[in-house]
C-alpha positions as CSV (number, residue, x, y, z in Angstrom):
1,X,-11.7,-82.5,-43.4
2,X,-8.4,-84.5,-42.0
3,X,-8.7,-86.7,-45.6
4,X,-8.6,-83.9,-47.9
5,X,-5.2,-82.4,-46.3
6,X,-4.0,-85.8,-46.3
7,X,-5.0,-86.3,-50.2
8,X,-2.4,-83.3,-50.6
9,X,0.1,-84.7,-48.5
10,X,-0.2,-88.3,-50.3
11,X,0.1,-86.4,-54.1
12,X,2.8,-84.5,-52.4
13,X,4.8,-87.8,-52.2
14,X,3.8,-89.4,-55.1
15,X,4.2,-86.5,-57.3
16,X,0.5,-86.8,-59.0
17,X,-2.7,-85.8,-57.9
18,X,-4.3,-89.0,-56.6
19,X,-7.3,-90.1,-57.2
20,X,-8.4,-93.0,-54.5
21,X,-11.2,-93.9,-52.7
22,X,-10.7,-92.7,-48.8
23,X,-10.8,-96.8,-48.0
24,X,-8.9,-97.6,-50.9
25,X,-5.8,-99.4,-50.3
26,X,-2.7,-97.0,-51.1
27,X,-0.3,-99.4,-51.1
28,X,-2.2,-101.9,-53.9
29,X,-2.7,-99.0,-56.1
30,X,0.9,-98.3,-55.7
31,X,0.6,-94.6,-54.2
32,X,3.0,-95.5,-51.1
33,X,5.9,-97.3,-50.7
34,X,7.9,-98.2,-47.7
35,X,9.9,-95.9,-48.4
36,X,6.5,-93.3,-49.6
37,X,5.4,-94.7,-45.7
38,X,8.6,-92.9,-44.5
39,X,8.2,-89.7,-46.2
40,X,4.3,-90.0,-45.5
41,X,5.4,-90.6,-41.9
42,X,7.9,-86.7,-41.7
43,X,5.3,-84.7,-43.4
44,X,2.7,-85.8,-40.8
45,X,4.9,-86.0,-37.7
46,X,5.4,-81.9,-39.1
47,X,1.7,-81.3,-40.7
48,X,0.5,-82.1,-37.0
49,X,2.5,-81.8,-34.4
50,X,2.5,-85.9,-33.3
51,X,6.1,-88.3,-33.1
52,X,4.4,-91.4,-34.8
53,X,6.5,-93.8,-33.0
54,X,9.0,-96.5,-34.4
55,X,6.9,-99.7,-33.8
56,X,3.9,-97.5,-35.4
57,X,5.7,-98.1,-38.5
58,X,3.2,-100.5,-40.2
59,X,1.3,-100.7,-43.3
60,X,-2.1,-102.0,-41.7
61,X,-2.2,-98.3,-40.0
62,X,-1.9,-96.2,-43.2
63,X,-3.6,-98.3,-45.0
64,X,-5.7,-96.6,-46.6
65,X,-7.0,-92.5,-45.9
66,X,-9.0,-93.0,-43.4
67,X,-7.0,-95.1,-41.2
68,X,-4.7,-92.5,-41.6
69,X,-6.9,-90.2,-41.3
70,X,-7.8,-92.3,-38.5
71,X,-4.4,-92.5,-36.9
72,X,-4.0,-88.7,-36.7
73,X,-7.5,-88.0,-34.6
74,X,-5.7,-90.3,-32.2
75,X,-3.1,-88.3,-31.0
76,X,-3.7,-84.4,-31.5
């Protein structure tokens, strides 16, 4: 399941285990901020062989693990 791998990537970026529901806000929880979003996008591009355009660097598109998984699914 893609959510599991995305959780692993987020844990790498955060430097700690992720203990959050897949539909909870990564930004409100403090697990992700604007700097972390840039790191996340870089890792997602490398992991899934996709290109995420600058115009998509909107926190709403990457708000939760589920939204990230859906975004990636639409591009692979």
